[in-house]
N, CA, C and O atoms as CSV, one atom per row, in Angstrom:
chain,resi,resn,atom,element,x,y,z
A,1,MET,N,N,0.806,-1.213,-0.001
A,1,MET,CA,C,-0.002,-0.013,-0.004
A,1,MET,C,C,0.858,1.276,0.019
A,1,MET,O,O,0.378,2.343,-0.363
A,2,ASP,N,N,2.117,1.171,0.463
A,2,ASP,CA,C,2.967,2.366,0.502
A,2,ASP,C,C,3.302,2.938,-0.884
A,2,ASP,O,O,3.636,4.117,-0.998
A,3,GLU,N,N,3.216,2.126,-1.916
A,3,GLU,CA,C,3.533,2.647,-3.212
A,3,GLU,C,C,2.410,3.579,-3.782
A,3,GLU,O,O,2.633,4.276,-4.772
A,4,ILE,N,N,1.269,3.580,-3.180
A,4,ILE,CA,C,0.211,4.460,-3.600
A,4,ILE,C,C,0.398,5.842,-2.941
A,4,ILE,O,O,0.272,5.978,-1.724
A,5,GLU,N,N,0.694,6.841,-3.748
A,5,GLU,CA,C,1.008,8.144,-3.230
A,5,GLU,C,C,-0.133,9.139,-3.372
A,5,GLU,O,O,-0.168,10.142,-2.659
A,6,VAL,N,N,-1.038,8.887,-4.251
A,6,VAL,CA,C,-2.148,9.806,-4.539
A,6,VAL,C,C,-3.225,9.610,-3.433
A,6,VAL,O,O,-3.726,8.499,-3.261
A,7,PRO,N,N,-3.573,10.662,-2.701
A,7,PRO,CA,C,-4.530,10.480,-1.567
A,7,PRO,C,C,-5.866,9.880,-2.019
A,7,PRO,O,O,-6.412,9.018,-1.331
A,8,ILE,N,N,-6.392,10.316,-3.148
A,8,ILE,CA,C,-7.709,9.780,-3.586
A,8,ILE,C,C,-7.607,8.293,-3.890
A,8,ILE,O,O,-8.582,7.559,-3.730
A,9,LEU,N,N,-6.435,7.844,-4.328
A,9,LEU,CA,C,-6.239,6.384,-4.584
A,9,LEU,C,C,-6.213,5.634,-3.242
A,9,LEU,O,O,-6.774,4.543,-3.133
A,10,LYS,N,N,-5.591,6.194,-2.265
A,10,LYS,CA,C,-5.521,5.583,-0.937
A,10,LYS,C,C,-6.899,5.415,-0.377
A,10,LYS,O,O,-7.243,4.353,0.142
A,11,LYS,N,N,-7.727,6.495,-0.480
A,11,LYS,CA,C,-9.083,6.493,0.059
A,11,LYS,C,C,-9.946,5.483,-0.706
A,11,LYS,O,O,-10.739,4.771,-0.090
A,12,SER,N,N,-9.808,5.406,-2.043
A,12,SER,CA,C,-10.572,4.469,-2.844
A,12,SER,C,C,-10.178,2.995,-2.567
A,12,SER,O,O,-11.009,2.088,-2.610
A,13,TYR,N,N,-8.906,2.810,-2.289
A,13,TYR,CA,C,-8.364,1.532,-1.916
A,13,TYR,C,C,-8.969,1.091,-0.604
A,13,TYR,O,O,-9.345,-0.071,-0.447
A,14,GLU,N,N,-9.064,2.007,0.337
A,14,GLU,CA,C,-9.697,1.758,1.652
A,14,GLU,C,C,-11.200,1.426,1.459
A,14,GLU,O,O,-11.729,0.514,2.095
A,15,LEU,N,N,-11.859,2.173,0.582
A,15,LEU,CA,C,-13.244,1.911,0.307
A,15,LEU,C,C,-13.445,0.458,-0.182
A,15,LEU,O,O,-14.342,-0.240,0.292
A,16,TYR,N,N,-12.623,0.026,-1.109
A,16,TYR,CA,C,-12.746,-1.326,-1.619
A,16,TYR,C,C,-12.513,-2.360,-0.484
A,16,TYR,O,O,-13.253,-3.337,-0.372
A,17,LYS,N,N,-11.536,-2.141,0.303
A,17,LYS,CA,C,-11.225,-3.114,1.408
A,17,LYS,C,C,-12.414,-3.246,2.389
A,17,LYS,O,O,-12.778,-4.346,2.805
A,18,ILE,N,N,-12.996,-2.101,2.735
A,18,ILE,CA,C,-14.172,-2.137,3.634
A,18,ILE,C,C,-15.352,-2.823,2.928
A,18,ILE,O,O,-16.028,-3.682,3.494
A,19,PHE,N,N,-15.567,-2.422,1.701
A,19,PHE,CA,C,-16.713,-3.012,0.954
A,19,PHE,C,C,-16.485,-4.522,0.815
A,19,PHE,O,O,-17.438,-5.291,0.941
A,20,HIS,N,N,-15.318,-4.941,0.573
A,20,HIS,CA,C,-15.037,-6.346,0.438
A,20,HIS,C,C,-15.314,-7.152,1.715
A,20,HIS,O,O,-15.780,-8.289,1.649
A,21,GLU,N,N,-15.019,-6.542,2.889
A,21,GLU,CA,C,-15.300,-7.144,4.162
A,21,GLU,C,C,-16.824,-7.343,4.354
A,21,GLU,O,O,-17.251,-8.319,4.971
A,22,TYR,N,N,-17.591,-6.457,3.846
A,22,TYR,CA,C,-19.059,-6.516,4.020
A,22,TYR,C,C,-19.686,-7.690,3.263
A,22,TYR,O,O,-20.823,-8.074,3.537
A,23,ARG,N,N,-18.937,-8.257,2.309
A,23,ARG,CA,C,-19.437,-9.382,1.524
A,23,ARG,C,C,-19.917,-10.523,2.407
A,23,ARG,O,O,-20.849,-11.250,2.062
A,24,LYS,N,N,-19.263,-10.664,3.549
A,24,LYS,CA,C,-19.596,-11.748,4.465
A,24,LYS,C,C,-21.013,-11.680,5.054
A,24,LYS,O,O,-21.609,-12.689,5.432
A,25,VAL,N,N,-21.521,-10.438,5.112
A,25,VAL,CA,C,-22.857,-10.288,5.732
A,25,VAL,C,C,-23.959,-9.987,4.721
A,25,VAL,O,O,-25.116,-9.799,5.098
A,26,VAL,N,N,-23.604,-9.942,3.440
A,26,VAL,CA,C,-24.606,-9.665,2.402
A,26,VAL,C,C,-25.385,-10.946,2.164
A,26,VAL,O,O,-24.791,-12.010,1.987
A,27,PRO,N,N,-26.694,-10.857,2.157
A,27,PRO,CA,C,-27.540,-12.017,1.847
A,27,PRO,C,C,-27.195,-12.611,0.461
A,27,PRO,O,O,-26.906,-11.879,-0.485
A,28,LYS,N,N,-27.232,-13.885,0.374
A,28,LYS,CA,C,-26.840,-14.552,-0.905
A,28,LYS,C,C,-27.681,-14.062,-2.095
A,28,LYS,O,O,-27.178,-13.960,-3.214
A,29,GLN,N,N,-28.919,-13.770,-1.854
A,29,GLN,CA,C,-29.774,-13.303,-2.966
A,29,GLN,C,C,-29.292,-11.959,-3.505
A,29,GLN,O,O,-29.576,-11.645,-4.661
A,30,ASP,N,N,-28.570,-11.142,-2.715
A,30,ASP,CA,C,-28.108,-9.885,-3.179
A,30,ASP,C,C,-26.619,-9.924,-3.561
A,30,ASP,O,O,-26.149,-9.032,-4.268
A,31,ARG,N,N,-25.892,-10.911,-3.118
A,31,ARG,CA,C,-24.494,-10.987,-3.304
A,31,ARG,C,C,-24.063,-11.024,-4.757
A,31,ARG,O,O,-23.044,-10.444,-5.133
A,32,PHE,N,N,-24.855,-11.718,-5.575
A,32,PHE,CA,C,-24.485,-11.890,-6.999
A,32,PHE,C,C,-25.298,-10.951,-7.928
A,32,PHE,O,O,-25.346,-11.162,-9.140
A,33,THR,N,N,-25.924,-9.931,-7.350
A,33,THR,CA,C,-26.646,-8.950,-8.136
A,33,THR,C,C,-26.064,-7.567,-7.785
A,33,THR,O,O,-24.989,-7.182,-8.246
A,34,ILE,N,N,-26.807,-6.858,-6.968
A,34,ILE,CA,C,-26.437,-5.457,-6.668
A,34,ILE,C,C,-25.103,-5.335,-5.962
A,34,ILE,O,O,-24.365,-4.392,-6.248
A,35,TYR,N,N,-24.744,-6.246,-5.041
A,35,TYR,CA,C,-23.440,-6.195,-4.373
A,35,TYR,C,C,-22.292,-6.342,-5.381
A,35,TYR,O,O,-21.362,-5.537,-5.430
A,36,GLU,N,N,-22.402,-7.394,-6.169
A,36,GLU,CA,C,-21.320,-7.655,-7.141
A,36,GLU,C,C,-21.195,-6.485,-8.140
A,36,GLU,O,O,-20.091,-6.064,-8.488
A,37,ARG,N,N,-22.283,-6.006,-8.563
A,37,ARG,CA,C,-22.268,-4.844,-9.533
A,37,ARG,C,C,-21.604,-3.669,-8.883
A,37,ARG,O,O,-20.791,-2.994,-9.513
A,38,SER,N,N,-21.927,-3.403,-7.637
A,38,SER,CA,C,-21.300,-2.252,-6.937
A,38,SER,C,C,-19.789,-2.493,-6.755
A,38,SER,O,O,-18.991,-1.564,-6.887
A,39,GLU,N,N,-19.411,-3.722,-6.457
A,39,GLU,CA,C,-17.988,-4.033,-6.349
A,39,GLU,C,C,-17.279,-3.696,-7.663
A,39,GLU,O,O,-16.212,-3.082,-7.642
A,40,TYR,N,N,-17.845,-4.080,-8.791
A,40,TYR,CA,C,-17.258,-3.778,-10.092
A,40,TYR,C,C,-17.162,-2.284,-10.359
A,40,TYR,O,O,-16.233,-1.823,-11.023
A,41,ILE,N,N,-18.161,-1.504,-9.819
A,41,ILE,CA,C,-18.094,-0.067,-10.012
A,41,ILE,C,C,-16.916,0.480,-9.231
A,41,ILE,O,O,-16.191,1.340,-9.732
A,42,ILE,N,N,-16.710,-0.002,-8.010
A,42,ILE,CA,C,-15.539,0.454,-7.238
A,42,ILE,C,C,-14.234,0.110,-7.956
A,42,ILE,O,O,-13.303,0.915,-7.953
A,43,LEU,N,N,-14.153,-1.071,-8.569
A,43,LEU,CA,C,-12.931,-1.412,-9.313
A,43,LEU,C,C,-12.772,-0.521,-10.540
A,43,LEU,O,O,-11.661,-0.117,-10.886
A,44,ASP,N,N,-13.898,-0.217,-11.199
A,44,ASP,CA,C,-13.782,0.704,-12.367
A,44,ASP,C,C,-13.356,2.091,-11.931
A,44,ASP,O,O,-12.610,2.764,-12.642
A,45,LEU,N,N,-13.823,2.527,-10.765
A,45,LEU,CA,C,-13.451,3.815,-10.224
A,45,LEU,C,C,-11.937,3.827,-9.969
A,45,LEU,O,O,-11.256,4.773,-10.365
A,46,LEU,N,N,-11.413,2.799,-9.321
A,46,LEU,CA,C,-9.980,2.665,-9.086
A,46,LEU,C,C,-9.198,2.686,-10.387
A,46,LEU,O,O,-8.143,3.315,-10.473
A,47,GLU,N,N,-9.700,2.014,-11.376
A,47,GLU,CA,C,-9.011,1.988,-12.663
A,47,GLU,C,C,-8.965,3.453,-13.296
A,47,GLU,O,O,-7.937,3.892,-13.812
A,48,CYS,N,N,-10.074,4.125,-13.223
A,48,CYS,CA,C,-10.124,5.526,-13.741
A,48,CYS,C,C,-9.144,6.379,-13.000
A,48,CYS,O,O,-8.434,7.164,-13.629
A,49,LEU,N,N,-9.062,6.270,-11.684
A,49,LEU,CA,C,-8.183,7.149,-10.923
A,49,LEU,C,C,-6.716,6.818,-11.184
A,49,LEU,O,O,-5.879,7.719,-11.235
A,50,ILE,N,N,-6.404,5.562,-11.345
A,50,ILE,CA,C,-5.002,5.204,-11.684
A,50,ILE,C,C,-4.676,5.730,-13.089
A,50,ILE,O,O,-3.595,6.270,-13.327
A,51,GLU,N,N,-5.620,5.565,-14.002
A,51,GLU,CA,C,-5.366,6.083,-15.380
A,51,GLU,C,C,-5.137,7.579,-15.331
A,51,GLU,O,O,-4.233,8.094,-15.989
A,52,ALA,N,N,-5.937,8.271,-14.568
A,52,ALA,CA,C,-5.776,9.748,-14.469
A,52,ALA,C,C,-4.487,10.121,-13.773
A,52,ALA,O,O,-3.852,11.112,-14.135
A,53,SER,N,N,-4.084,9.340,-12.771
A,53,SER,CA,C,-2.835,9.614,-12.028
A,53,SER,C,C,-1.607,9.474,-12.873
A,53,SER,O,O,-0.688,10.289,-12.797
A,54,TYR,N,N,-1.589,8.463,-13.661
A,54,TYR,CA,C,-0.346,8.110,-14.370
A,54,TYR,C,C,-0.505,8.261,-15.908
A,54,TYR,O,O,0.437,7.987,-16.651
A,55,GLY,N,N,-1.631,8.673,-16.355
A,55,GLY,CA,C,-1.876,8.707,-17.753
A,55,GLY,C,C,-1.621,10.050,-18.441
A,55,GLY,O,O,-1.072,10.976,-17.843
A,56,ASP,N,N,-2.006,10.132,-19.636
A,56,ASP,CA,C,-1.799,11.272,-20.525
A,56,ASP,C,C,-2.577,12.506,-20.011
A,56,ASP,O,O,-3.754,12.395,-19.670
A,57,LYS,N,N,-1.942,13.631,-19.959
A,57,LYS,CA,C,-2.593,14.869,-19.497
A,57,LYS,C,C,-3.734,15.318,-20.365
A,57,LYS,O,O,-4.662,15.982,-19.904
A,58,MET,N,N,-3.660,14.950,-21.634
A,58,MET,CA,C,-4.709,15.373,-22.573
A,58,MET,C,C,-6.071,14.770,-22.273
A,58,MET,O,O,-7.098,15.419,-22.470
A,59,LYS,N,N,-6.085,13.491,-21.780
A,59,LYS,CA,C,-7.350,12.878,-21.528
A,59,LYS,C,C,-7.701,12.802,-20.034
A,59,LYS,O,O,-8.690,12.173,-19.656
A,60,LYS,N,N,-6.884,13.448,-19.191
A,60,LYS,CA,C,-7.127,13.403,-17.757
A,60,LYS,C,C,-8.506,13.903,-17.351
A,60,LYS,O,O,-9.171,13.259,-16.540
A,61,LEU,N,N,-8.945,15.011,-17.881
A,61,LEU,CA,C,-10.262,15.552,-17.555
A,61,LEU,C,C,-11.396,14.561,-17.918
A,61,LEU,O,O,-12.328,14.338,-17.145
A,62,PHE,N,N,-11.271,13.985,-19.117
A,62,PHE,CA,C,-12.264,13.009,-19.567
A,62,PHE,C,C,-12.333,11.828,-18.611
A,62,PHE,O,O,-13.426,11.394,-18.249
A,63,VAL,N,N,-11.230,11.319,-18.212
A,63,VAL,CA,C,-11.145,10.156,-17.335
A,63,VAL,C,C,-11.654,10.504,-15.949
A,63,VAL,O,O,-12.329,9.683,-15.329
A,64,LEU,N,N,-11.352,11.703,-15.435
A,64,LEU,CA,C,-11.849,12.119,-14.134
A,64,LEU,C,C,-13.351,12.342,-14.140
A,64,LEU,O,O,-14.019,12.058,-13.146
A,65,GLU,N,N,-13.903,12.853,-15.259
A,65,GLU,CA,C,-15.353,12.948,-15.367
A,65,GLU,C,C,-16.011,11.583,-15.410
A,65,GLU,O,O,-17.098,11.396,-14.863
A,66,LYS,N,N,-15.380,10.659,-16.036
A,66,LYS,CA,C,-15.876,9.285,-16.087
A,66,LYS,C,C,-15.840,8.728,-14.687
A,66,LYS,O,O,-16.782,8.043,-14.289
A,67,ALA,N,N,-14.777,8.991,-13.903
A,67,ALA,CA,C,-14.710,8.528,-12.506
A,67,ALA,C,C,-15.830,9.163,-11.665
A,67,ALA,O,O,-16.394,8.523,-10.776
A,68,SER,N,N,-16.133,10.408,-11.958
A,68,SER,CA,C,-17.195,11.073,-11.208
A,68,SER,C,C,-18.582,10.415,-11.480
A,68,SER,O,O,-19.432,10.330,-10.593
A,69,ILE,N,N,-18.761,9.979,-12.677
A,69,ILE,CA,C,-20.032,9.295,-13.006
A,69,ILE,C,C,-20.062,7.970,-12.257
A,69,ILE,O,O,-21.098,7.605,-11.702
A,70,LYS,N,N,-18.917,7.222,-12.230
A,70,LYS,CA,C,-18.877,5.966,-11.531
A,70,LYS,C,C,-19.144,6.194,-10.037
A,70,LYS,O,O,-19.844,5.404,-9.404
A,71,LEU,N,N,-18.586,7.275,-9.476
A,71,LEU,CA,C,-18.788,7.526,-8.066
A,71,LEU,C,C,-20.269,7.827,-7.742
A,71,LEU,O,O,-20.802,7.355,-6.737
A,72,ASN,N,N,-20.918,8.621,-8.613
A,72,ASN,CA,C,-22.346,8.892,-8.445
A,72,ASN,C,C,-23.194,7.645,-8.590
A,72,ASN,O,O,-24.166,7.472,-7.854
A,73,LEU,N,N,-22.850,6.785,-9.511
A,73,LEU,CA,C,-23.541,5.532,-9.647
A,73,LEU,C,C,-23.389,4.689,-8.422
A,73,LEU,O,O,-24.346,4.056,-7.977
A,74,LEU,N,N,-22.155,4.665,-7.844
A,74,LEU,CA,C,-21.908,3.918,-6.634
A,74,LEU,C,C,-22.758,4.474,-5.467
A,74,LEU,O,O,-23.321,3.702,-4.692
A,75,ARG,N,N,-22.846,5.806,-5.348
A,75,ARG,CA,C,-23.712,6.398,-4.321
A,75,ARG,C,C,-25.154,5.885,-4.450
A,75,ARG,O,O,-25.791,5.540,-3.455
A,76,PHE,N,N,-25.634,5.842,-5.636
A,76,PHE,CA,C,-27.003,5.378,-5.902
A,76,PHE,C,C,-27.151,3.910,-5.501
A,76,PHE,O,O,-28.142,3.528,-4.878
A,77,MET,N,N,-26.181,3.106,-5.856
A,77,MET,CA,C,-26.277,1.661,-5.581
A,77,MET,C,C,-26.215,1.398,-4.049
A,77,MET,O,O,-26.947,0.556,-3.529
A,78,ILE,N,N,-25.340,2.122,-3.353
A,78,ILE,CA,C,-25.194,1.961,-1.887
A,78,ILE,C,C,-26.527,2.360,-1.214
A,78,ILE,O,O,-26.980,1.700,-0.279
A,79,ARG,N,N,-27.147,3.455,-1.709
A,79,ARG,CA,C,-28.436,3.867,-1.135
A,79,ARG,C,C,-29.480,2.794,-1.383
A,79,ARG,O,O,-30.292,2.487,-0.510
A,80,LEU,N,N,-29.450,2.235,-2.567
A,80,LEU,CA,C,-30.407,1.182,-2.917
A,80,LEU,C,C,-30.232,-0.044,-2.000
A,80,LEU,O,O,-31.192,-0.670,-1.550
A,81,MET,N,N,-28.955,-0.342,-1.757
A,81,MET,CA,C,-28.691,-1.484,-0.844
A,81,MET,C,C,-29.190,-1.228,0.563
A,81,MET,O,O,-29.636,-2.145,1.253
A,82,LYS,N,N,-29.113,0.027,0.985
A,82,LYS,CA,C,-29.642,0.348,2.315
A,82,LYS,C,C,-31.178,0.190,2.315
A,82,LYS,O,O,-31.750,-0.395,3.235
A,83,GLU,N,N,-31.799,0.698,1.316
A,83,GLU,CA,C,-33.255,0.665,1.242
A,83,GLU,C,C,-33.836,-0.716,1.058
A,83,GLU,O,O,-34.977,-0.982,1.437
A,84,THR,N,N,-33.027,-1.611,0.460
A,84,THR,CA,C,-33.481,-3.013,0.310
A,84,THR,C,C,-32.974,-3.884,1.452
A,84,THR,O,O,-33.129,-5.105,1.437
A,85,ARG,N,N,-32.367,-3.235,2.441
A,85,ARG,CA,C,-31.870,-3.872,3.667
A,85,ARG,C,C,-30.715,-4.891,3.351
A,85,ARG,O,O,-30.516,-5.856,4.089
A,86,THR,N,N,-30.004,-4.656,2.292
A,86,THR,CA,C,-28.813,-5.472,2.026
A,86,THR,C,C,-27.746,-5.048,3.021
A,86,THR,O,O,-27.015,-5.884,3.552
A,87,PHE,N,N,-27.657,-3.733,3.276
A,87,PHE,CA,C,-26.786,-3.171,4.277
A,87,PHE,C,C,-27.613,-2.540,5.375
A,87,PHE,O,O,-28.680,-1.982,5.115
A,88,ASP,N,N,-27.121,-2.627,6.611
A,88,ASP,CA,C,-27.747,-1.887,7.681
A,88,ASP,C,C,-27.311,-0.433,7.657
A,88,ASP,O,O,-26.427,-0.064,6.884
A,89,ILE,N,N,-27.900,0.371,8.469
A,89,ILE,CA,C,-27.650,1.829,8.443
A,89,ILE,C,C,-26.201,2.127,8.836
A,89,ILE,O,O,-25.615,3.078,8.317
A,90,LYS,N,N,-25.621,1.356,9.720
A,90,LYS,CA,C,-24.213,1.626,10.123
A,90,LYS,C,C,-23.266,1.383,8.960
A,90,LYS,O,O,-22.368,2.194,8.729
A,91,LYS,N,N,-23.436,0.296,8.222
A,91,LYS,CA,C,-22.564,0.055,7.092
A,91,LYS,C,C,-22.783,1.105,6.006
A,91,LYS,O,O,-21.835,1.554,5.362
A,92,TYR,N,N,-24.052,1.491,5.809
A,92,TYR,CA,C,-24.369,2.536,4.844
A,92,TYR,C,C,-23.687,3.825,5.173
A,92,TYR,O,O,-23.098,4.437,4.282
A,93,VAL,N,N,-23.731,4.277,6.414
A,93,VAL,CA,C,-23.138,5.549,6.828
A,93,VAL,C,C,-21.633,5.459,6.675
A,93,VAL,O,O,-21.015,6.406,6.189
A,94,THR,N,N,-21.023,4.356,7.073
A,94,THR,CA,C,-19.565,4.164,6.912
A,94,THR,C,C,-19.132,4.332,5.432
A,94,THR,O,O,-18.174,5.041,5.123
A,95,LEU,N,N,-19.865,3.662,4.546
A,95,LEU,CA,C,-19.531,3.751,3.124
A,95,LEU,C,C,-19.788,5.145,2.548
A,95,LEU,O,O,-18.988,5.666,1.771
A,96,GLN,N,N,-20.902,5.728,2.938
A,96,GLN,CA,C,-21.245,7.078,2.409
A,96,GLN,C,C,-20.220,8.124,2.838
A,96,GLN,O,O,-19.917,9.030,2.062
A,97,LYS,N,N,-19.680,8.025,4.048
A,97,LYS,CA,C,-18.674,8.995,4.515
A,97,LYS,C,C,-17.439,8.879,3.624
A,97,LYS,O,O,-16.884,9.895,3.206
A,98,ILE,N,N,-17.014,7.683,3.335
A,98,ILE,CA,C,-15.815,7.511,2.502
A,98,ILE,C,C,-16.114,7.985,1.070
A,98,ILE,O,O,-15.289,8.666,0.462
A,99,ILE,N,N,-17.279,7.630,0.536
A,99,ILE,CA,C,-17.657,8.043,-0.831
A,99,ILE,C,C,-17.717,9.572,-0.887
A,99,ILE,O,O,-17.244,10.165,-1.857
A,100,ASP,N,N,-18.281,10.211,0.116
A,100,ASP,CA,C,-18.367,11.678,0.135
A,100,ASP,C,C,-16.954,12.280,0.120
A,100,ASP,O,O,-16.679,13.228,-0.616
A,101,GLU,N,N,-16.098,11.732,0.916
A,101,GLU,CA,C,-14.708,12.251,0.965
A,101,GLU,C,C,-14.006,12.084,-0.421
A,101,GLU,O,O,-13.325,12.988,-0.904
A,102,ILE,N,N,-14.201,10.921,-1.013
A,102,ILE,CA,C,-13.643,10.696,-2.387
A,102,ILE,C,C,-14.233,11.710,-3.336
A,102,ILE,O,O,-13.523,12.271,-4.171
A,103,GLY,N,N,-15.549,11.956,-3.215
A,103,GLY,CA,C,-16.188,12.950,-4.079
A,103,GLY,C,C,-15.621,14.331,-3.942
A,103,GLY,O,O,-15.424,15.018,-4.944
A,104,ARG,N,N,-15.356,14.756,-2.741
A,104,ARG,CA,C,-14.712,16.080,-2.540
A,104,ARG,C,C,-13.318,16.114,-3.166
A,104,ARG,O,O,-12.948,17.091,-3.816
A,105,MET,N,N,-12.545,15.037,-2.965
A,105,MET,CA,C,-11.214,14.964,-3.528
A,105,MET,C,C,-11.256,15.002,-5.070
A,105,MET,O,O,-10.469,15.692,-5.718
A,106,LEU,N,N,-12.192,14.244,-5.618
A,106,LEU,CA,C,-12.331,14.170,-7.040
A,106,LEU,C,C,-12.781,15.514,-7.633
A,106,LEU,O,O,-12.277,15.934,-8.675
A,107,GLY,N,N,-13.731,16.185,-6.966
A,107,GLY,CA,C,-14.185,17.476,-7.413
A,107,GLY,C,C,-13.052,18.512,-7.431
A,107,GLY,O,O,-12.936,19.316,-8.356
A,108,GLY,N,N,-12.235,18.468,-6.399
A,108,GLY,CA,C,-11.102,19.369,-6.354
A,108,GLY,C,C,-10.097,19.090,-7.444
A,108,GLY,O,O,-9.535,20.011,-8.037
A,109,TRP,N,N,-9.876,17.839,-7.704
A,109,TRP,CA,C,-8.963,17.459,-8.800
A,109,TRP,C,C,-9.479,17.945,-10.137
A,109,TRP,O,O,-8.719,18.490,-10.937
A,110,ILE,N,N,-10.756,17.753,-10.385
A,110,ILE,CA,C,-11.349,18.172,-11.647
A,110,ILE,C,C,-11.270,19.674,-11.795
A,110,ILE,O,O,-10.945,20.172,-12.873
A,111,ARG,N,N,-11.568,20.425,-10.708
A,111,ARG,CA,C,-11.478,21.893,-10.756
A,111,ARG,C,C,-10.060,22.390,-10.968
A,111,ARG,O,O,-9.862,23.464,-11.536
A,112,SER,N,N,-9.085,21.639,-10.528
A,112,SER,CA,C,-7.695,22.086,-10.653
A,112,SER,C,C,-7.148,21.932,-12.107
A,112,SER,O,O,-6.073,22.449,-12.411
A,113,ILE,N,N,-7.853,21.256,-12.962
A,113,ILE,CA,C,-7.391,21.038,-14.320
A,113,ILE,C,C,-7.805,22.211,-15.189
A,113,ILE,O,O,-8.992,22.530,-15.255
A,114,PRO,N,N,-6.861,22.866,-15.861
A,114,PRO,CA,C,-7.223,23.978,-16.732
A,114,PRO,C,C,-8.030,23.433,-17.930
A,114,PRO,O,O,-7.736,22.395,-18.523
A,115,LYS,N,N,-9.048,24.211,-18.221
A,115,LYS,CA,C,-9.933,23.773,-19.329
A,115,LYS,C,C,-9.517,24.283,-20.659
A,115,LYS,O,O,-10.168,23.992,-21.663
């Protein structure tokens, strides 16, 4: 984990680790639908952030906007899991706090790129 220097990558990495731990308590009926889809969204988000961190400056804004869409989709899916009782309120709040922090970091990164 020490090789990851970008703070938003560290936070997203942490999000995935916590989300992965929750797999143990997710009902089987939800594990291979909404939970698995959400897990893939987190992995897609990590991929976008890595691409933006180490990739071409010309497409950085495009990739970060794609990451923003992924993050908003994840917010929606997490809320849906709370409402369908896949996650209890405590797990929901824990995930939402991390997602909100990632969102603030991502927004700042996007604003810092000259248009």
